[in-house]
C-alpha positions in Angstrom: -13.3 -47.1 2.7 -10.0 -46.4 0.9 -10.4 -42.7 1.6 -10.4 -43.3 5.3 -7.4 -45.5 5.1 -5.4 -42.8 3.3 -6.4 -40.1 5.9 -5.4 -42.5 8.6 -2.1 -43.3 7.1 -1.4 -39.6 6.6 -2.3 -38.9 10.2 0.0 -41.7 11.4 2.8 -40.4 9.1 2.3 -36.8 10.3 2.3 -37.9 14.0 5.5 -40.0 13.5 7.3 -37.1 11.7 6.2 -34.5 14.2 7.3 -36.7 17.1 10.8 -37.0 15.5 11.0 -33.3 14.8 10.5 -32.5 18.5 13.8 -34.2 19.2 15.8 -32.8 16.3 15.4 -31.2 12.9 14.7 -33.4 9.9 16.4 -32.7 6.5 14.3 -33.7 3.5 16.3 -34.3 0.3 15.5 -33.9 -3.4 17.7 -35.8 -5.8 20.0 -36.6 -2.9 20.5 -33.0 -2.0 19.2 -31.2 1.1 16.0 -29.3 0.1 13.9 -28.6 3.2 14.3 -28.7 6.9 11.5 -29.5 9.3 12.2 -28.2 12.8 10.4 -27.4 16.1 8.7 -24.1 16.0 10.7 -22.9 19.0 13.9 -23.4 17.1 12.5 -21.5 14.1 11.6 -18.6 16.5 15.1 -18.7 18.0 16.6 -18.4 14.5 14.3 -15.6 13.6 15.5 -13.7 16.7 19.1 -14.2 15.7 18.3 -12.9 12.2 16.5 -9.9 13.6 19.4 -9.1 16.0 21.8 -9.3 13.1 19.7 -6.9 11.1 19.4 -4.5 14.0 23.2 -4.6 14.5 23.8 -3.9 10.8 21.4 -0.9 10.9 23.0 0.5 14.0 26.5 0.2 12.4 25.3 1.9 9.2 23.7 4.7 11.3 26.9 5.1 13.4 29.0 5.2 10.2 26.7 7.8 8.6 26.8 9.9 11.8 30.6 9.7 11.9 30.9 10.7 8.2 28.4 13.6 8.7 30.5 14.8 11.6 33.7 14.5 9.6 32.2 16.6 6.8 31.4 19.4 9.3 35.0 19.5 10.6 37.4 22.1 9.2 39.8 20.9 6.6 42.5 22.6 8.6 43.0 19.6 10.8 46.4 18.0 11.0 46.6 14.3 10.2 47.3 13.6 13.9 44.1 15.5 14.9 42.1 13.7 12.3 43.5 10.3 13.5 42.7 11.1 17.1 39.0 11.9 16.2 38.6 8.8 14.1 40.2 6.6 16.9 37.9 8.1 19.5 34.8 7.4 17.3 35.9 3.8 16.6 36.2 3.3 20.3 32.7 4.6 20.8 31.3 2.3 18.2 33.1 -0.7 19.6 31.9 0.1 23.1 28.3 0.3 21.8 28.8 -3.0 20.0 30.1 -4.8 23.1 27.3 -3.4 25.2 24.7 -4.6 22.7 26.3 -8.1 22.5 26.2 -8.4 26.3 22.5 -7.4 26.5 21.5 -9.9 23.8 
């Protein structure tokens, strides 16, 4: 009989907690410090998408930088500082334009 009571209490506690989580995340503490957050699955998915977007942006920026560096290595060392600055400025503008376009599409 006591086994059924524990299962029932657990079920009631689970239902009460999940009902609260639907409205807002719940922070569980250990020794008075935040340890775990219970949140709706949709919120978890949203945060995962944000993390994925950040990883993709970082990978794109690294690829763009590598491309720029590779192109720079191919250039003649006979460039004047002004020519080199113009090339770098143009490439920076290209990268910024891609970044803005990516942010708008997200």
